[in-house]
RODO-2510 file (C-alpha; in nm, 4 decimals, decimal comma):
residues 553
     n   res          X          Y          Z
     1     m    -1,2486     0,8878    -4,8891
     2     g    -1,2420     0,5644    -4,6911
     3     a    -1,1322     0,4459    -4,3517
     4     y    -0,8163     0,2967    -4,5008
     5     l    -0,7823     0,4407    -4,8501
     6     n    -0,7418     0,8182    -4,8648
     7     p    -0,8590     0,8754    -4,5039
     8     g    -0,8426     1,2558    -4,5600
     9     s    -0,7202     1,5338    -4,3439
    10     e    -0,9636     1,5488    -4,0550
    11     s    -0,7295     1,3858    -3,7975
    12     y    -0,4413     1,6184    -3,8873
    13     r    -0,6723     1,9191    -3,8689
    14     m    -0,7603     1,8194    -3,5166
    15     a    -0,3924     1,8332    -3,4248
    16     v    -0,3506     2,1745    -3,5962
    17     n    -0,6523     2,3077    -3,3955
    18     s    -0,5160     2,1870    -3,0618
    19     a    -0,4116     2,4334    -2,7933
    20     i    -0,0480     2,3385    -2,8419
    21     f     0,0556     2,2513    -3,1955
    22     e     0,4118     2,2513    -3,3307
    23     d     0,4374     2,2688    -3,6987
    24     k     0,6434     1,9716    -3,8290
    25     t     0,5397     2,0105    -4,1959
    26     p     0,9022     2,0757    -4,3157
    27     m     0,9357     1,7020    -4,2720
    28     i     0,7162     1,6764    -4,5888
    29     q     0,9848     1,8664    -4,7783
    30     y     1,2406     1,5940    -4,6998
    31     l     0,9978     1,3075    -4,7786
    32     n     0,9269     1,4738    -5,1131
    33     t     1,2865     1,4237    -5,2013
    34     l     1,2539     1,0487    -5,1474
    35     i     0,9479     1,0064    -5,3700
    36     n     1,0197     0,7525    -5,6442
    37     t     1,3783     0,6881    -5,5328
    38     q     1,5478     0,3833    -5,3879
    39     q     1,5288     0,5619    -5,0522
    40     r     1,1486     0,5892    -5,0638
    41     f     1,1102     0,3205    -4,7927
    42     v     1,1180     0,4962    -4,4515
    43     s     1,0991     0,3238    -4,1108
    44     v     1,0640     0,5647    -3,8149
    45     s     1,0965     0,4233    -3,4633
    46     r     1,0218     0,6418    -3,1558
    47     p     0,8876     0,5813    -2,8051
    48     r     0,5158     0,6207    -2,7253
    49     r     0,4094     0,9851    -2,6854
    50     f     0,6575     1,1145    -2,9422
    51     g     0,4199     1,2238    -3,2156
    52     k     0,4318     0,9190    -3,4473
    53     t     0,0567     0,9151    -3,5213
    54     m     0,0371     1,2836    -3,5838
    55     a     0,3191     1,2470    -3,8423
    56     a     0,1255     0,9657    -4,0050
    57     d    -0,1900     1,1759    -4,0144
    58     m     0,0026     1,4665    -4,1727
    59     i     0,1488     1,2463    -4,4461
    60     c    -0,1992     1,1124    -4,5387
    61     a    -0,3448     1,4605    -4,5367
    62     y    -0,0712     1,5896    -4,7730
    63     y    -0,0347     1,3090    -5,0182
    64     g    -0,3704     1,1522    -5,0313
    65     q    -0,6096     1,2468    -5,3194
    66     g    -0,9426     1,3922    -5,2187
    67     a    -0,8118     1,5361    -4,8854
    68     d    -0,8651     1,8938    -4,9906
    69     s    -0,5623     2,0116    -4,7976
    70     r    -0,4181     2,3007    -5,0007
    71     e    -0,5357     2,5733    -4,7687
    72     l    -0,4326     2,3639    -4,4647
    73     f    -0,0707     2,3281    -4,5851
    74     a    -0,0462     2,6697    -4,7413
    75     q    -0,0650     2,8140    -4,3876
    76     r     0,2134     2,5833    -4,2583
    77     k     0,5928     2,6239    -4,2498
    78     l     0,6271     2,3875    -4,5511
    79     a     0,4834     2,6616    -4,7787
    80     e     0,7497     2,9077    -4,6536
    81     i     1,0470     2,7022    -4,7442
    82     p     1,2333     2,8432    -5,0448
    83     d     1,1997     2,6494    -5,3591
    84     t     1,5043     2,4203    -5,4024
    85     g     1,3779     2,2371    -5,7074
    86     l     1,0651     2,0884    -5,5626
    87     k     0,7808     2,3311    -5,4865
    88     w     0,6033     2,2765    -5,1533
    89     d     0,2860     2,1566    -5,3332
    90     t     0,4496     1,9352    -5,5985
    91     f     0,2980     1,6156    -5,4602
    92     l     0,0018     1,7673    -5,2737
    93     g    -0,2933     1,5241    -5,3190
    94     s    -0,1047     1,3360    -5,5919
    95     f    -0,1400     0,9823    -5,4683
    96     d    -0,3736     0,7242    -5,3319
    97     a    -0,2812     0,6935    -4,9652
    98     i    -0,3395     0,3620    -4,7746
    99     r    -0,3225     0,4048    -4,3946
   100     v    -0,3257     0,1066    -4,1671
   101     v    -0,2800     0,1022    -3,7861
   102     m    -0,1716    -0,2490    -3,6997
   103     t    -0,2684    -0,2416    -3,3373
   104     r    -0,6282    -0,2509    -3,4534
   105     f    -0,5748    -0,5956    -3,5981
   106     v    -0,2965    -0,7699    -3,4015
   107     k    -0,4266    -0,9125    -3,0825
   108     k    -0,2909    -1,1570    -2,8347
   109     n    -0,5889    -1,3865    -2,8884
   110     k    -0,5709    -1,3727    -3,2708
   111     t    -0,3190    -1,5349    -3,4951
   112     v    -0,1063    -1,3335    -3,7310
   113     t    -0,2805    -1,5016    -4,0212
   114     e    -0,6190    -1,3819    -3,8844
   115     a    -0,4926    -1,0287    -3,8354
   116     l    -0,3530    -1,0029    -4,1885
   117     e    -0,6587    -1,1491    -4,3399
   118     k    -0,8937    -0,9042    -4,1685
   119     m    -0,6686    -0,6107    -4,2495
   120     q    -0,6532    -0,7035    -4,6210
   121     r    -1,0353    -0,7487    -4,6421
   122     l    -1,0988    -0,4014    -4,5019
   123     v    -0,8418    -0,2227    -4,7128
   124     i    -0,9664    -0,4041    -5,0325
   125     r    -1,3190    -0,3021    -4,9501
   126     d    -1,2137     0,0629    -4,9680
   127     i    -1,0262     0,0033    -5,2921
   128     k    -1,3263    -0,1533    -5,4499
   129     k    -1,5490     0,1358    -5,3475
   130     a    -1,3028     0,3791    -5,5064
   131     y    -1,2572     0,1642    -5,8203
   132     p    -1,5875    -0,0245    -5,8703
   133     n    -1,5342    -0,0972    -6,2304
   134     q    -1,2053    -0,2696    -6,1841
   135     e    -1,1823    -0,6468    -6,2420
   136     y    -1,0050    -0,8171    -5,9502
   137     f    -0,8244    -1,1382    -5,9820
   138     n    -0,8413    -1,2185    -5,6144
   139     e    -1,0597    -1,0058    -5,3914
   140     s    -0,8950    -1,1244    -5,0682
   141     d    -0,5363    -1,0615    -5,1715
   142     l    -0,4291    -0,6990    -5,1049
   143     i    -0,1026    -0,7327    -5,2993
   144     q    -0,2829    -0,8573    -5,6074
   145     a    -0,5610    -0,6025    -5,5735
   146     i    -0,3141    -0,3127    -5,5625
   147     e    -0,1389    -0,4585    -5,8717
   148     d    -0,4837    -0,4981    -6,0506
   149     v    -0,5838    -0,1383    -5,9871
   150     y    -0,2596     0,0497    -6,0290
   151     s    -0,1245    -0,1439    -6,3246
   152     e    -0,4351    -0,0302    -6,5169
   153     n    -0,4660     0,3336    -6,4143
   154     g    -0,1001     0,4041    -6,3515
   155     k    -0,1711     0,5990    -6,0251
   156     q     0,0977     0,5379    -5,7636
   157     i     0,0306     0,4809    -5,3859
   158     i     0,1571     0,5966    -5,0621
   159     i     0,1514     0,3288    -4,7872
   160     v     0,1582     0,4441    -4,4206
   161     i     0,1651     0,1686    -4,1655
   162     d     0,1383     0,2982    -3,8027
   163     e     0,2463     0,0723    -3,5136
   164     w     0,4029    -0,1543    -3,7696
   165     d     0,5833    -0,3427    -3,4890
   166     a     0,2572    -0,4477    -3,3079
   167     v     0,3278    -0,8166    -3,3964
   168     f     0,6557    -0,8079    -3,2097
   169     r     0,5030    -0,6328    -2,9064
   170     e     0,1750    -0,8090    -2,8735
   171     r     0,2986    -1,1550    -2,9733
   172     p     0,6693    -1,1422    -2,8717
   173     n     0,7124    -1,5171    -2,8648
   174     d     0,5270    -1,5931    -3,1921
   175     k     0,8293    -1,6469    -3,4145
   176     e     0,6296    -1,8172    -3,6893
   177     g     0,3800    -1,5397    -3,6944
   178     q     0,6529    -1,2764    -3,7045
   179     t     0,8095    -1,4425    -3,9924
   180     e     0,4754    -1,4632    -4,1784
   181     y     0,4238    -1,0875    -4,1077
   182     l     0,7676    -0,9835    -4,2368
   183     d     0,7201    -1,1990    -4,5474
   184     f     0,3891    -1,0156    -4,6100
   185     l     0,5385    -0,6743    -4,5792
   186     r     0,8314    -0,7627    -4,8054
   187     d     0,6023    -0,9024    -5,0698
   188     l     0,3739    -0,6020    -5,0426
   189     m     0,6423    -0,3447    -5,0879
   190     k     0,9886    -0,4760    -5,2133
   191     d     1,0470    -0,4064    -5,5909
   192     n     0,6967    -0,2631    -5,6286
   193     s     0,7122     0,0321    -5,8538
   194     h     0,3456     0,1121    -5,7703
   195     i     0,4634     0,2461    -5,4351
   196     a     0,5910     0,6019    -5,4473
   197     l     0,6572     0,6239    -5,0701
   198     a     0,6304     0,3669    -4,7864
   199     y     0,6297     0,5168    -4,4223
   200     m     0,6216     0,2908    -4,1227
   201     t     0,6211     0,4026    -3,7629
   202     g     0,6633     0,1970    -3,4514
   203     i     0,8564     0,1841    -3,1188
   204     l     1,1026    -0,0824    -3,2488
   205     p     1,3354    -0,0674    -3,5468
   206     i     1,2951    -0,3422    -3,8116
   207     k     1,3564    -0,6887    -3,6637
   208     k     1,6951    -0,8569    -3,7364
   209     y     1,5793    -1,2057    -3,8066
   210     g     1,8081    -1,4103    -4,0441
   211     k     1,7066    -1,3524    -4,3940
   212     h     1,4030    -1,1748    -4,2556
   213     s     1,6066    -0,8730    -4,1542
   214     a     1,4454    -0,8838    -4,4739
   215     l     1,2945    -0,5466    -4,5115
   216     n     1,6285    -0,4325    -4,6053
   217     m     1,4953    -0,1828    -4,8592
   218     f     1,3968     0,0310    -4,5617
   219     t     1,6074     0,3165    -4,4233
   220     e     1,5890     0,3236    -4,0403
   221     y     1,5314     0,6567    -3,8591
   222     s     1,5491     0,5619    -3,4891
   223     m     1,6219     0,7170    -3,1517
   224     m     1,9802     0,5992    -3,1903
   225     f     2,0188     0,7338    -3,5477
   226     p     1,7378     0,9628    -3,6542
   227     r     1,9154     1,0995    -3,9511
   228     q     1,7500     1,3900    -4,1342
   229     l     1,4303     1,3436    -3,9219
   230     a     1,6121     1,4271    -3,5970
   231     r     1,4328     1,7612    -3,5409
   232     f     1,0922     1,6060    -3,6145
   233     t     1,1375     1,3311    -3,3575
   234     g     1,0043     1,5285    -3,0608
   235     f     0,9666     1,8894    -2,9408
   236     t     1,2856     2,0876    -2,9901
   237     e     1,4233     2,3257    -2,7330
   238     e     1,3304     2,6201    -2,9443
   239     e     0,9686     2,4957    -2,9619
   240     v     0,9404     2,4289    -2,5906
   241     i     1,0737     2,7792    -2,5069
   242     r     0,8157     2,9337    -2,7373
   243     e     0,5245     2,7454    -2,5811
   244     c     0,6524     2,8227    -2,2265
   245     n     0,6743     3,1889    -2,3109
   246     r     0,3216     3,1812    -2,4757
   247     y     0,1635     3,0270    -2,1664
   248     g     0,3880     3,1883    -1,9008
   249     r     0,5369     2,8603    -1,7731
   250     d     0,8761     2,8082    -1,6127
   251     y     1,0948     2,6777    -1,8920
   252     h     1,3818     2,5776    -1,6713
   253     a     1,1599     2,3517    -1,4634
   254     i     1,0155     2,1911    -1,7757
   255     r     1,3711     2,1372    -1,9146
   256     e     1,4784     1,9683    -1,5912
   257     w     1,1768     1,7290    -1,6029
   258     y     1,1420     1,6561    -1,9790
   259     d     1,4565     1,7382    -2,1649
   260     g     1,7487     1,4998    -2,2252
   261     y     1,6949     1,3104    -2,5555
   262     n     2,0036     1,4501    -2,7388
   263     v     2,0130     1,3358    -3,1019
   264     s     2,2133     1,4239    -3,4116
   265     d     2,0889     1,4502    -3,7693
   266     i     2,4261     1,3180    -3,9001
   267     v     2,3730     1,4697    -4,2478
   268     p     2,4963     1,2477    -4,5307
   269     p     2,6847     1,4039    -4,8234
   270     d     2,4746     1,6341    -5,0353
   271     p     2,6477     1,7438    -5,3586
   272     d     2,4193     2,0401    -5,3941
   273     h     2,4638     2,1797    -5,0437
   274     e     2,5958     2,5378    -5,0402
   275     e     2,8518     2,4647    -4,7625
   276     l     2,9961     2,1836    -4,9691
   277     k     3,0269     2,4090    -5,2735
   278     k     3,2030     2,6774    -5,0708
   279     t     3,4333     2,4789    -4,8529
   280     g     3,4545     2,1382    -5,0267
   281     e     3,3442     1,9721    -4,7011
   282     s     2,9927     1,8257    -4,6112
   283     p     2,7898     2,0276    -4,3644
   284     k     2,8366     1,9381    -3,9983
   285     a     2,5594     1,7487    -3,8156
   286     t     2,3280     1,9429    -3,5962
   287     r     2,2534     1,8178    -3,2562
   288     y     1,9027     1,8670    -3,1047
   289     a     1,7765     1,8568    -2,7469
   290     l     1,4471     1,6773    -2,7668
   291     y     1,1551     1,6694    -2,5274
   292     s     0,8663     1,4221    -2,4973
   293     p     0,5714     1,6076    -2,6626
   294     l     0,3012     1,4550    -2,4478
   295     s     0,4665     1,5449    -2,1160
   296     v     0,5366     1,9019    -2,2266
   297     v     0,1836     1,9554    -2,3424
   298     e     0,0395     1,8202    -2,0200
   299     a     0,2801     2,0280    -1,8080
   300     i     0,2107     2,3522    -2,0003
   301     t    -0,1614     2,3197    -2,0327
   302     t    -0,2155     2,2121    -1,6641
   303     g     0,0614     2,4089    -1,5043
   304     v     0,1546     2,0911    -1,3122
   305     i     0,4961     1,9558    -1,3563
   306     k     0,5069     1,5850    -1,2659
   307     d     0,5682     1,2418    -1,4088
   308     y     0,3179     1,1978    -1,6997
   309     w     0,4933     0,8844    -1,8268
   310     n     0,2603     0,6498    -1,6553
   311     q    -0,0257     0,7674    -1,8655
   312     t     0,1053     0,5502    -2,1537
   313     e     0,3373     0,3025    -1,9604
   314     t     0,3236     0,1322    -1,6286
   315     y     0,6295     0,1020    -1,4150
   316     e     0,6067    -0,2740    -1,4397
   317     a     0,7137    -0,2491    -1,8089
   318     l     1,0473    -0,1018    -1,6967
   319     a     1,0826    -0,3319    -1,4036
   320     e     1,0401    -0,6401    -1,6187
   321     y     1,3481    -0,5567    -1,8185
   322     i     1,5861    -0,4183    -1,5564
   323     r     1,5432    -0,7056    -1,3197
   324     r     1,7149    -0,9344    -1,5838
   325     d     2,0606    -0,9224    -1,4335
   326     y     2,2591    -0,9983    -1,7560
   327     d     2,6191    -0,9291    -1,6999
   328     g     2,5763    -0,6835    -1,4120
   329     l     2,2673    -0,5022    -1,5516
   330     k     2,1388    -0,4174    -1,2042
   331     d     2,4676    -0,2604    -1,1218
   332     a     2,4566    -0,0604    -1,4410
   333     v     2,1039     0,0602    -1,3511
   334     a     2,2240     0,1747    -1,0100
   335     l     2,5086     0,3643    -1,1793
   336     l     2,2707     0,5340    -1,4318
   337     m     2,0269     0,6320    -1,1411
   338     d     2,3259     0,7931    -0,9742
   339     g     2,3742     1,0214    -1,2768
   340     g     2,6333     0,8122    -1,4568
   341     r     2,6679     0,7240    -1,8205
   342     l     2,7640     0,3868    -1,9674
   343     k     2,9251     0,2908    -2,2895
   344     i     2,7355     0,0231    -2,4679
   345     d     2,7509    -0,1871    -2,7876
   346     t     2,4171    -0,1671    -2,9634
   347     s     2,5194    -0,3884    -3,2590
   348     t     2,4061    -0,7154    -3,1128
   349     y     2,0559    -0,5976    -3,0186
   350     q     1,7998    -0,7919    -3,2348
   351     n     1,5295    -0,5116    -3,2409
   352     d     1,2701    -0,7194    -3,0529
   353     m     1,1507    -0,7469    -2,6959
   354     t     1,2582    -1,0992    -2,6193
   355     t     1,6044    -1,1792    -2,7642
   356     f     1,8580    -1,0691    -2,5068
   357     h     2,2069    -1,2020    -2,4671
   358     s     2,3814    -0,9325    -2,2731
   359     r     2,3366    -0,6196    -2,0635
   360     d     2,3875    -0,4065    -2,3702
   361     d     2,0947    -0,5765    -2,5492
   362     v     1,8549    -0,4784    -2,2705
   363     l     1,9894    -0,1191    -2,2511
   364     s     1,9484    -0,0886    -2,6318
   365     l     1,5843    -0,1784    -2,5940
   366     l     1,5379     0,0833    -2,3288
   367     i     1,6677     0,3450    -2,5685
   368     h     1,4003     0,2672    -2,8173
   369     l     1,1325     0,2590    -2,5366
   370     g     1,2455     0,6013    -2,4270
   371     y     1,3702     0,5053    -2,0815
   372     l     1,7359     0,5959    -2,1770
   373     g     1,8944     0,8720    -2,3779
   374     y     2,1739     0,7816    -2,6166
   375     d     2,4852     0,9764    -2,7123
   376     d     2,5782     0,8596    -3,0622
   377     e     2,9148     1,0361    -3,0424
   378     q     3,0287     0,8605    -2,7350
   379     s     2,8016     0,5467    -2,7627
   380     e     2,6821     0,6107    -2,4128
   381     v     2,3506     0,5743    -2,2411
   382     f     2,2025     0,7812    -1,9594
   383     i     1,8757     0,8584    -1,7821
   384     p     1,7630     1,1687    -1,9661
   385     n     1,5513     1,3649    -1,7163
   386     r     1,3694     1,3701    -1,3788
   387     e     1,0564     1,2147    -1,5300
   388     i     1,2353     0,9009    -1,6411
   389     l     1,4443     0,8941    -1,3211
   390     d     1,1014     0,8746    -1,1319
   391     e     1,0102     0,5754    -1,3417
   392     f     1,3394     0,4054    -1,2454
   393     k     1,2867     0,4841    -0,8771
   394     t     0,9365     0,3389    -0,8866
   395     s     1,0531     0,0262    -1,0682
   396     t     1,3395    -0,0433    -0,8236
   397     k     1,1398    -0,0228    -0,4947
   398     s     1,1166    -0,3952    -0,4445
   399     e     1,3208    -0,5972    -0,1955
   400     e     1,5314    -0,7464    -0,4724
   401     w     1,7002    -0,4151    -0,5378
   402     v     1,8200    -0,3495    -0,1809
   403     s     2,1472    -0,5531    -0,2166
   404     t     2,2198    -0,3807    -0,5496
   405     f     2,2009    -0,0309    -0,4139
   406     k     2,4022    -0,1382    -0,1100
   407     a     2,6694    -0,2838    -0,3385
   408     f     2,6710     0,0415    -0,5491
   409     d     2,7260     0,2485    -0,2205
   410     t     3,0083     0,0149    -0,1311
   411     s     3,1599     0,0643    -0,4848
   412     m     3,1349     0,4409    -0,4359
   413     e     3,3039     0,4061    -0,0955
   414     l     3,5776     0,1865    -0,2661
   415     l     3,6379     0,4483    -0,5289
   416     n     3,6765     0,7306    -0,2654
   417     a     3,9220     0,5144    -0,0665
   418     t     4,1171     0,4610    -0,3847
   419     w     4,1366     0,8286    -0,4558
   420     n     4,2434     0,8912    -0,0935
   421     r     4,5143     0,6250    -0,1148
   422     q     4,3606     0,4270     0,1728
   423     a     4,5078     0,0834     0,0704
   424     d     4,3818    -0,1177     0,3739
   425     k     4,0242     0,0194     0,3317
   426     v     4,0394    -0,0694    -0,0396
   427     a     4,1414    -0,4265     0,0409
   428     y     3,8639    -0,4475     0,3073
   429     l     3,5937    -0,3205     0,0663
   430     i     3,7021    -0,5551    -0,2067
   431     e     3,6839    -0,8353     0,0427
   432     k     3,3300    -0,7273     0,1147
   433     a     3,2446    -0,7251    -0,2513
   434     h     3,3919    -1,0725    -0,2886
   435     d     3,1945    -1,2071     0,0097
   436     r     2,8759    -1,0826    -0,1473
   437     a     2,9419    -1,2373    -0,4885
   438     d     2,7589    -1,5473    -0,5931
   439     n     3,0987    -1,7189    -0,6611
   440     k     3,3016    -1,6906    -0,3397
   441     t     3,6298    -1,8087    -0,5075
   442     y     3,8318    -1,6754    -0,7922
   443     h     3,9654    -1,9440    -1,0197
   444     d     4,2357    -1,7374    -1,1843
   445     e     4,3495    -1,3832    -1,2626
   446     t     4,0836    -1,3507    -1,5353
   447     a     3,8075    -1,4209    -1,2847
   448     l     3,9694    -1,1804    -1,0406
   449     s     3,9836    -0,9095    -1,3089
   450     y     3,6019    -0,9456    -1,3744
   451     a     3,5308    -0,9312    -1,0040
   452     i     3,7358    -0,6194    -0,9547
   453     r     3,5543    -0,4453    -1,2427
   454     r     3,2280    -0,5293    -1,0793
   455     a     3,3527    -0,3991    -0,7438
   456     y     3,4490    -0,0696    -0,9190
   457     i     3,1158    -0,0259    -1,1033
   458     a     3,0784     0,3186    -0,9588
   459     a     3,3912     0,4252    -1,1374
   460     e     3,2104     0,4038    -1,4667
   461     k     3,0420     0,7303    -1,3764
   462     y     3,3824     0,9072    -1,3843
   463     y     3,6002     0,6971    -1,6048
   464     t     3,6379     0,5107    -1,9298
   465     i     3,7617     0,1627    -1,8117
   466     l     4,0065    -0,0053    -2,0485
   467     p     4,0822    -0,3701    -1,9545
   468     e     4,3871    -0,5503    -2,0760
   469     t     4,5360    -0,2404    -2,2314
   470     d     4,8635    -0,2436    -2,4377
   471     a     5,1023    -0,0287    -2,2397
   472     g     5,4105    -0,0641    -2,4471
   473     k     5,6045    -0,3210    -2,2426
   474     g     5,3107    -0,5373    -2,1543
   475     f     4,9406    -0,5242    -2,0926
   476     a     4,8051    -0,3464    -1,7870
   477     d     4,5029    -0,5189    -1,6316
   478     l     4,2956    -0,2012    -1,5997
   479     f     4,3401     0,1627    -1,7140
   480     l     4,0813     0,4070    -1,5787
   481     i     4,0749     0,7287    -1,7862
   482     p     3,8894     1,0291    -1,6486
   483     g     3,5905     1,1380    -1,8536
   484     p     3,5895     1,4912    -2,0084
   485     a     3,3555     1,6103    -1,7295
   486     y     3,5928     1,4997    -1,4629
   487     p     3,9391     1,6301    -1,5531
   488     d     4,0338     1,6639    -1,1880
   489     k     4,0072     1,2865    -1,1092
   490     p     4,3319     1,0937    -1,1173
   491     a     4,4002     0,8358    -1,3909
   492     l     4,4197     0,4916    -1,2400
   493     v     4,6434     0,1984    -1,3398
   494     i     4,5307    -0,1126    -1,1675
   495     e     4,7386    -0,4319    -1,1749
   496     l     4,6037    -0,7554    -1,0317
   497     k     4,7915    -1,0524    -0,8909
   498     y     4,6877    -1,4039    -0,7914
   499     n     4,8679    -1,5745    -0,5005
   500     q     5,1511    -1,3206    -0,5118
   501     t     5,1705    -0,9680    -0,3550
   502     a     5,0145    -0,6261    -0,4027
   503     e     5,3633    -0,4732    -0,3833
   504     g     5,4698    -0,6939    -0,6625
   505     a     5,1865    -0,5638    -0,8752
   506     i     5,3146    -0,2066    -0,8169
   507     s     5,6623    -0,3146    -0,9135
   508     q     5,5399    -0,4565    -1,2386
   509     i     5,3517    -0,1316    -1,3214
   510     k     5,6766     0,0651    -1,2702
   511     r     5,9106    -0,1914    -1,4338
   512     r     5,6970    -0,2038    -1,7484
   513     e     5,6420     0,1666    -1,7503
   514     y     5,2610     0,1454    -1,7824
   515     p     5,2099     0,5109    -1,6690
   516     a     5,3994     0,6298    -1,9779
   517     r     5,0813     0,5519    -2,1751
   518     l     4,9079     0,8187    -1,9611
   519     e     5,1538     1,1002    -2,0154
   520     h     4,8625     1,3522    -2,0545
   521     y     4,7824     1,2841    -1,6851
   522     a     5,1307     1,3199    -1,5585
   523     g     5,1237     1,4366    -1,1870
   524     n     4,7744     1,2987    -1,1446
   525     i     4,8145     0,9194    -1,1828
   526     l     4,7593     0,6545    -0,9089
   527     l     4,9104     0,3142    -0,9260
   528     v     4,6993     0,0447    -0,7591
   529     g     4,8095    -0,3072    -0,6896
   530     i     4,5652    -0,5705    -0,5762
   531     n     4,6525    -0,9257    -0,4787
   532     y     4,4249    -1,2144    -0,4058
   533     d     4,5702    -1,4884    -0,1796
   534     k     4,3715    -1,7953    -0,2407
   535     n     4,5405    -1,9825     0,0462
   536     a     4,5173    -1,7130     0,3158
   537     s     4,4660    -1,8806     0,6598
   538     v     4,1263    -1,8414     0,8135
   539     e     4,3022    -1,8920     1,1449
   540     s     4,4929    -1,5722     1,1097
   541     a     4,3707    -1,2779     1,3267
   542     d     4,3913    -1,0502     1,0302
   543     f     4,2589    -1,3047     0,7812
   544     k     4,1702    -1,1645     0,4397
   545     h     4,2201    -1,2785     0,0879
   546     h     4,2865    -0,9405    -0,0575
   547     t     4,5751    -0,6956    -0,0062
   548     c     4,6307    -0,3589    -0,1719
   549     a     4,9071    -0,1114    -0,2295
   550     i     4,8588     0,2397    -0,3809
   551     e     5,1200     0,4879    -0,4945
   552     t     5,1450     0,7979    -0,7101
   553     a     5,3180     0,7676    -1,0390
***
């Protein structure tokens, strides 16, 4: 055994011998189905503290030759799974396992070239010790050394790369180095029949980077979309309850502090699945409530329930991202801290820590870092638990956040005034929101619409907001549809006017029958007309740019 080639089972045995150990070996059963298939390239991204390293240790202990792990795995859940074509020990000790932890090589003061050269030299040293009689074409080229050895003896390899994304975290602005690294990984693994399984772990999914989105042979298993590995991503509710009962701890308190990462396995079609054979339909996905393993272990073993997040992250890490006020990001943070949820579009996020073009890009990163939970059914983000809420509170204590929280309080007051049909107060509060804006003047109705949405940021806690919605005889400016958790809230139809009248806005809503689109909310619909008078006289005693009218449908 070597440090990098067939590292053995000692590290995994230490995990098994720990006071709290949850058996995740059924994950091996799934990986066994990927061996020597097109799906054998696995990229797993999770936040720190979510058991990535232990899973990598387990994989090396199972697949690596010379690990002497039969007894170790025979006592685990893997050996209890009924035989479905592959026995639990089919691939036990069957491969040479190469294990690399990239954070040992990638440093801020070292180039990527230097990191890759050092890593290759050390892995090749282990290979030469294991195969001393092999003739090597180039003793400094890992890709060539693997080909030399395994072309001759026919033995396949398992490659495990832990912290694969270290280059993107430690050298976030080194675009040239990142490209070099991605090229190396692609050349090492793509179209390489010597590799039976490649397993990479990191915090970030694979970088989208032009043609270097490039490791396209990998299947992503992320916090947004963990697929079949969902139940192995953290501690499940069943596992936490069991450990709480074993140690006599208060499960409900631990759930409040550390639960909240709700994920779905989203099972793809399986032609051999019993449910499919019986019903003709693929099995439904299972949802799991996941807990941060490190926090649960600390709370159960010490009996102290508190914020353990700062053992692996500092609050500055979160503060750095949420102070970037892309498209109302700070307003969104205030809403999330108030218990709200936000719909986001994750498709534009580039899977790195520097390329942000919108609020949603930053929020997408925070999902992968573990600061936000993600509901894949609703495409919504939320703060998952009290531990993470504490991190947000600590990260928003600076003076720069005072105006944001005041604005959110004003927005909540505005929403209550709307519900209570206090039209004059609504106009007054919108005026306040306008005065506080960087741009003191609206140029047109589109600018007014954007500003009104910002003023109603608190509404996103209770509503799905649909701008410019087709309502049959025209387009309503804003529809606010109550969320499933708030069926008692009235649906809102908001029409905006520029240099006209609020009453005229209400008339348009009625004339074009916008409420007909909301027939399911009949009897609980409010019509809100808002006008902005650009030329309002500052000499007037009741000077204000905004007027409002509110009626029931």
